[in-house]
C-alpha positions in Angstrom: 165.4 128.4 152.4 161.6 127.6 153.4 159.2 127.1 150.8 155.4 127.7 151.8 152.5 126.8 149.6 149.5 129.2 150.0 146.4 129.0 148.9 144.5 130.5 146.4 140.6 130.6 146.5 138.3 131.1 149.8 141.0 131.1 152.1 143.5 133.1 150.3 142.6 136.8 152.0 142.4 135.6 155.1 145.7 133.6 154.7 147.8 136.5 153.6 146.5 138.8 156.2 148.3 136.3 159.0 151.5 135.7 156.9 151.3 139.4 156.3 151.3 140.4 159.9 153.8 137.7 160.7 156.4 138.9 158.2 155.0 142.5 158.5 155.5 143.2 154.9 152.7 143.2 152.1 152.7 139.8 150.1 152.4 141.4 146.2 152.4 138.3 143.6 153.1 140.7 140.6 152.4 140.5 137.2 150.8 137.3 137.8 153.9 135.3 139.4 153.4 132.5 141.6 156.6 132.9 143.6 157.3 135.3 145.8 161.1 135.4 147.9 161.0 137.5 151.0 164.5 136.6 153.2 164.7 133.3 154.0 161.5 132.1 152.4 160.1 131.1 149.1 156.2 131.7 148.6 154.3 129.7 146.1 150.6 130.7 145.2 148.4 127.3 144.0 145.0 126.5 144.0 143.8 125.4 147.5 143.2 121.5 146.3 147.0 121.5 145.0 148.5 122.4 148.2 148.8 118.6 149.9 150.3 117.3 146.9 153.1 120.2 146.5 153.8 119.6 150.1 153.8 115.9 149.8 156.2 116.0 147.1 158.4 118.6 148.7 157.8 121.3 146.0 157.2 122.9 149.4 158.2 122.2 153.0 154.8 123.5 154.8 151.5 124.7 153.1 148.0 126.1 154.2 145.4 123.8 153.2 141.4 123.8 154.0 140.9 120.3 156.6 138.1 119.3 154.0 141.0 119.4 151.4 143.2 117.5 153.5 140.6 114.8 154.1 139.8 114.4 150.8 143.3 114.0 149.9 144.1 111.6 152.6 148.0 112.1 152.1 150.5 111.3 154.5 151.3 114.9 155.9 151.9 116.5 159.4 149.2 118.6 160.8 151.2 121.7 162.4 148.3 123.9 163.3 144.4 124.9 162.9 144.5 128.7 161.7 141.1 129.1 162.8 140.1 131.1 159.3 138.2 130.0 156.8 135.9 128.2 158.8 133.3 125.8 157.5 131.0 122.5 157.5 131.3 119.6 155.3 127.5 118.5 154.9 124.7 116.2 152.8 122.2 118.1 151.7 118.9 116.9 150.0 115.7 118.7 148.5 113.4 119.9 151.2 110.8 117.4 151.0 113.3 114.5 151.1 114.8 112.5 153.9 117.9 110.8 154.6 116.3 107.1 154.4 119.0 104.7 156.3 117.6 101.6 155.1 117.8 102.8 151.2 119.6 99.7 149.3 121.2 102.3 147.5 121.6 106.4 147.3 123.2 108.8 144.6 125.2 111.3 145.8 126.9 114.2 143.4 130.0 116.2 144.9 133.7 116.8 144.4 134.5 115.4 147.6 134.4 111.5 146.6 136.3 110.1 149.4 134.7 112.5 152.3 131.4 111.1 150.9 132.1 107.1 150.5 133.5 106.8 153.7 130.6 109.2 155.2 127.9 106.6 153.9 130.1 103.5 154.6 130.2 104.3 158.1 126.5 104.4 157.9 126.8 101.5 156.3 124.8 102.5 153.2 125.6 101.5 149.7 126.3 104.7 147.5 126.7 105.8 144.1 128.8 108.7 144.0 128.9 111.4 140.6 131.7 113.3 140.4 130.9 116.8 139.8 133.1 120.2 139.9 130.5 123.1 140.2 126.9 124.0 140.5 126.3 120.8 142.8 123.1 122.0 144.4 121.5 121.7 140.6 122.0 117.5 141.2 119.0 116.7 143.4 116.5 119.5 141.7 116.8 117.5 138.1 116.8 114.3 139.8 120.9 113.6 139.0 121.3 112.7 142.7 119.2 111.8 145.6 121.8 114.0 147.9 124.8 116.0 147.6 127.9 116.3 150.0 129.2 120.2 149.5 131.0 122.8 151.7 128.7 125.1 153.3 129.7 128.2 155.2 126.1 129.6 155.7 123.8 127.7 153.8 122.2 130.5 151.9 123.1 128.6 149.0 121.3 125.3 149.9 118.1 127.3 150.9 117.8 129.1 147.5 117.6 126.2 145.8 115.2 124.4 147.6 117.7 122.3 149.5 118.2 121.6 153.4 121.3 119.9 155.5 120.3 116.6 156.8 123.6 116.1 158.3 126.9 117.8 158.9 129.9 115.3 158.2 132.7 117.6 159.6 134.0 121.0 160.8 136.5 122.4 158.5 139.2 125.2 158.9 142.6 126.3 157.3 145.4 124.1 158.7 149.2 124.9 158.7 150.8 121.2 157.2 154.1 120.2 156.8 156.2 117.6 154.7 157.2 114.8 157.3 161.0 114.7 156.1 161.0 118.8 155.4 160.1 119.0 159.2 162.5 116.6 160.5 165.2 118.4 157.7 164.0 122.0 158.9 162.9 121.2 162.2 164.2 125.0 164.1 163.2 126.9 161.1 159.5 125.1 161.0 158.9 125.6 165.1 160.4 129.1 165.2 157.8 130.1 162.1 155.2 128.0 163.9 155.6 129.9 167.0 155.4 133.5 164.7 152.8 132.3 163.3 150.9 131.3 166.7 151.5 134.6 167.8 150.3 136.7 165.5 147.0 134.6 165.2 146.6 135.5 169.2 147.6 139.4 168.3 144.3 139.3 165.6 141.9 137.2 167.8 
């Protein structure tokens, strides 16, 4: 039996649509249950941010997760396929009146994506102080907690409504199908068969 970690949250609906079409069945997690068995497959419903941990530790063989989460976690996992859903960007945002000064001795950045932010500013040879936040990140520069933010942007409306602008795009993100390396070796035929079925579904949807 293959175990597949499906994400809750932002990309959940689009992910379920792909899997429901692939398996030709409705996925109903009844009574707040987090496990669903369908034929030779077991599905786990977990937070998007936790999918890599489930797959890395072989609690799931494969999973669906945003590329931004995968880059942030920096875990040794196989990327099997870009599902082309849940598209967004990871951007640097600042107040409308501010500019990104590459010569600044230190920049204070509020974000929930510490590794992505550190790697980005290191690539610019800028010293950075990271303040980890879990929500309302746009508030940080407005009240003087930080000079900038690094956050997920879909339309940019939230930034604009709060007097912020995008000063740089760090990466483009979308949902990816990932696998545990040992699971892939042990279940190669089953995983590749499922890969082909999902790929056919995506072509059909698009």
